[in-house]
N, C-alpha and C positions, 0 to 999 in steps of 0.2 A: 516680141515676147513681154506677157506684163509680170514685173518685178515682185515678187511676194515676199521677200525678206531685204534686210540690209546687208550692203557689203561692208561690212568692219571692215576687213583688211585693205580696202581700197580707201577708205577714212583713213584709216594709220598711214596708209603711204603719203596722204595730202599733208597730214601732220610732218610727218619725216622730211618732207620736201621742204619744208620752213626751217629746219636745223642750221640750215646754212646763214641764214638772217633771221633769227627768231623775235627780234626786235624791231624790225623795220630800219634798223641804222647798220646793218651790213655785220653784226655780232654774230659768230658760229657758237652752237653749243654741242656737247657730245650728248645730252640728255634733255627731256623736257619732260619736268614734272609736272603732271596736269592734276589738279586737286579737286575743282568744281564737279561736284558730281553728276552734273547734267551734263557736264563733256564727257565725263567717264563712261556714261551711259551711250550717249550720242557713238561713240569710238569703239565701243567692246559689247554692249548689250546688258552690260550686267544693270541689274535695277535694285541694290541693295543700297543703305542710308549711310555706307562708310567706306570709303576706297579711292585710292590713287592710281595713276597710271603712269608709268612712267615708260617713255619712247626715246629709244636709241636708233642710231642710222642702222642697225641691224638686229633688235629687241625690241620688245613690248613686253613689259611686267605689269601685271595687276598687283596691286596690294590692297590686303582689307584684313579682316581677323577672323576666328574660328567660327561664329554665327553665320557666314554666308560660305563654309567649306560644299555643300553641296552644291548650294546654287550659285555659285561659281562653277563646278563642274556642268552642270547641267547649263547655263547660259553663256559660258565663255570655255567651248571644252578643250579647244586645241591652243587655247593661249596659256603663256606661262605664268604662273602664280607665285605670290610671297605671302603667307599668313602669320599674322602678329599671333602671339599667347597673350592672355590677358594681361599678364605683367609688362608688357611692352608697349609706348604709344607708336601709332602709326609714321611718327616723323623720325623716331629710332630706327622703324624697320625701312624706311627712304634709305637714311643715310647706310644703314648696313647695304642694301642692294646698290645703292651707288657706290659704294667702297667695292663690292663684288666684279661689278663693271668696268671699276676702275675707270670713272667717268671725272674729269676732271673741270669742266666747266657745266654747268646744268641752269636752265631757264625755268624759273615758275610761275606760275598764275596771280600776277600782284594784284589784280584786284578780288581775286578770291582768297589768298593764302592770308591769316591773321599776321601781326607783328609778332604774336606769340609762337607761333609754326613755325615762322620765317627765323628769329632767335633760337627755337629749337635746333634747328639744321641747321644755322651754321656757327653756332656754339660745337654740337654735336661733329662736324664735319670742317674743321677750319681752313682746311687746304682746298677745299672746293671753290671755285669762282663761281658765284651766283650771279645769275642774270634776271632780270623783271622783264617780263612779256605781258602783252594786255592784245585780248580781242583775237588770240590764233583761230581757236577753235571756233568760237561765237561765229566769226567771217564766215567760215566754210558752212556752219548749222544755217545761216541766212538762206542760202539757196539747197531747195528741198528737191529731194529725188522723188520719183514716181512713189514707192511705198511710203514716204512719208507724204505725200500729196492724198495719197488715199484714205490714210489715219485722220486728216483734218479732215478730209471731208464726209467721213465719217461720223467724227465728231459734232460736224456740222448738223448734220442731219439728226441723229440722234437729240441734240438740244432743239432742233426747230419742232421735231414731231413732240418733243416734253411740253416744249411750252404752249401747243394747241391743248394738249390735254390738262394740262394744269389751269388754264384760262377759262375751261369749259365749267370748273370747279368754282370758278373765282363767284362771290356772292358778297353783301354788305357787311356780312361778319367776318370775311376772311381777313386777318392781320396779313401785314408785310410778312412776319416772320416765319409765319407759317404757309404761307404763298412761297416762300424761297424754300422751307422745308420739303413741300409738296413737289416742287418742282426738281429740287436735289434728288427725290427720290425715285420720280418718273424717269429719271435721265439714268439712274441706276439699275433701276428695272427694264429699261430699255438696253443693257449690255455695256452701258458706262462705265469707265475705272471710279467714276465720280463727277466731282466740278474741276473744272480747272482754273476754277478762283471763288472765293465767297461772291454768291450771288447779292448782288444789289437789286433792292426792292423798294420803289419810294411811292409811297400816294400821295399825290397832292403836292402841299410844298416840298417834302422831303424829297423829290424828285428834285431840286432845285440844288441837292447838295451831291456833286459828281461822283464821290467815293463814298454814299451814305453806306451804313448798315442799318438793316431792318431791325425794327422795334414791334411792339404789341401793338401796334397802331392798324385798327381795323378801317376797311375801306370806306365803310359808314358814306359820308358825304362827299367825298373827295371827286373831283370830275377828271383826272388824269392819274395815268399809271406808268411810271418809268422802270422798266426789266433790263438789266444789264445781266448776261450770263451766261456759261458756256460748259461744255462735256468734255471730260477729259478719255480718252482713248489709246491703250497702248502706250500712255505719257503724252498723248500729243492733244493739243488743245483748239478749241473753237472758244469766238467772243464774240459774242451778238448783242444788240441794245435795239429794242422796239420802246417804243414809246404810245400807249393807249390813250383813249379818250373818252368819255361819254356824252349824252348830248349836251349838258350842263355846260362844256365847256368853254371859254370867255372866247371871244373874236379876237383878242390878242392871242391867246395859244393857237389857233385856227392860222393866224398868218405867221406868227413865228415858225409853227411846224413846217409849211409850204417853203418857208426860207433855207430850215433845215434840209428838207427833201432835197430843195434843189442845189444844195451845197454839196450834200451827199453824191446826187447822181453826176455832178459837173465833174466832181473829183475821180468817181470813180471811170467817167469817160476819158479821163488825161492820163490815167495810168497806161504807160507802155516802156518796156524797155528803152534804157537812155534817159527815163526822165530824171530828175533831179527830186529827190524826196522833198526837200524846199519849193519848189514851184507845184507838187501837188497839193501841197499844204495851202500855199498862196491861193490856188483856184478857189478851195472853200473859203477862204477867209475873205478871199475879194466880193463872193457872192453875200456872204452874210454882210459886208459892209456895204453892199448897195441898199441890204434892207434897214443898213440900221443897227446891226445887230453886232458887230464885230465886238464890242467892249464885253457883251454876253457870252463868250467866244472864250473860254477859261482854260482850255488846255493843246494841246498838238493835236495834229488831225488824226495819227494812228500810229501802227507799230506793229514790226514783224510778231508772228507767233509759230509755235512749235512745242518743242520740249519745254518751254517757259511760255509763260502766257504775256511777258513782255520781253522780245526781244529784238535784233536788229532786223531791219532797218527803222529808222524812226521817221515819219512823215512829219515834220516840224520844222518851222521857221528858222532854225539854227542847225538843221541836218546837212552834211555832206555828202552824204551817200548818195548814189544813182540807183534806180530800180534795175534789177534782171531778173530773166527769166528764172521762173522756179521758187522767187521771193513769195513769200504769202503775206499781206499786210491787213490791219484792219482800214476802216474808212471809217472815221465817227466824230462827225462835227457834232457841237452839240450847243445849246443855248440855256442859261442856267439864270434864273429871277429868285433870289431869297424870297423866301417868305410866300411865295405865290406857286412858281412850278420850275419844271425842268423840262427840255426836250433832247434827246441823242438818237440819232438814227447811226446804227454801226453794222456793217458787214465786213466779210471776212472775202478776200480778194486776191487771186493767183495773177501773178504777172507772167502771161504767155509770151510765146515767140513775136507775137505778131498784135498784142496789145494786154487784155485782162480777162479773167474770167471770175465773175461774181460763183461764191462759193455756196450763199445764203441765198434763199429763195422766198422766205417768208415775206407778205406783200407787207408795203410800209407806205401805201397812199392813206392820207388823210383817211377817206372813208372806209378803208382796209382796215383803220386800225381804230374802228368805234366799238368800243364795249356794248355788248347786248346782256344786261342781266335781269 
């Protein structure tokens, strides 16, 4: 049977199972206060911008404010809710709920909760023992279920259709900024919630800046075009990069492009359950080293995607993670030459029980990516 909606109770149960060892050091807690809004969304379906979730061995209480009363009733109809008035901070509400539930030891998300908020919690509830935890929900989020995979697939399909449409309107007068705006509009018109991150559009030498922001620079005589973009569908992201060229592109560009493509294909071919993330990065890096381009590869190979554009696992030299079925990762080798050009080829890849499925299908051969204006 096709999964048509998330199983939020099952997700909360998985978190609940961690209360006996919330920090990986054997420390038990009575409650886990989840403050990262994307983790709250993952566990409940609540899409508001302000909310906490308190999970105990028997309860799950979502905390928010009156702006989201109706929204919470619709999105989380069966959940216990605690709504604060405008005169109360959400940390004060959290302390009230913790006291009502008679919790003695509460874990917090150390990577998300600010020092100021932690100070407020500990000051308002001095008898509570507070524990730091890290990555509990994020670890569960790395493994996508069928519903999540479907949303990422839709986000990739929309992004690819929209790029093809936008490229058809590219001309000498098109600026980087206008191209990015046209691409975003195309994705929204094709039912995307919006972009999954600020679009990167670099013409010529600005493609050599890995995280460049588009400017009012016309295509004019530039010979290369690097586009890094993605759509967002029901909160889930796609993340794709293609690099295009014109007939005047240099031999240096062409040989570097073939090397990056070889690295992309080799890394994808190495993806399978049980493979270390560091080893996948090494496959791509070794290909570029063979071509004398290792020093021009300025970042890690890839990362997980989902509710956030950069989430675990990381395909990086320093990664200690292992690939598992259900993970969706980017594979994005690139080389960058300041003042000249940059090349990046990025695909979204699902780890399957037997290997990998490439979820992005835009052609990426050198001839496929030749611009005809």
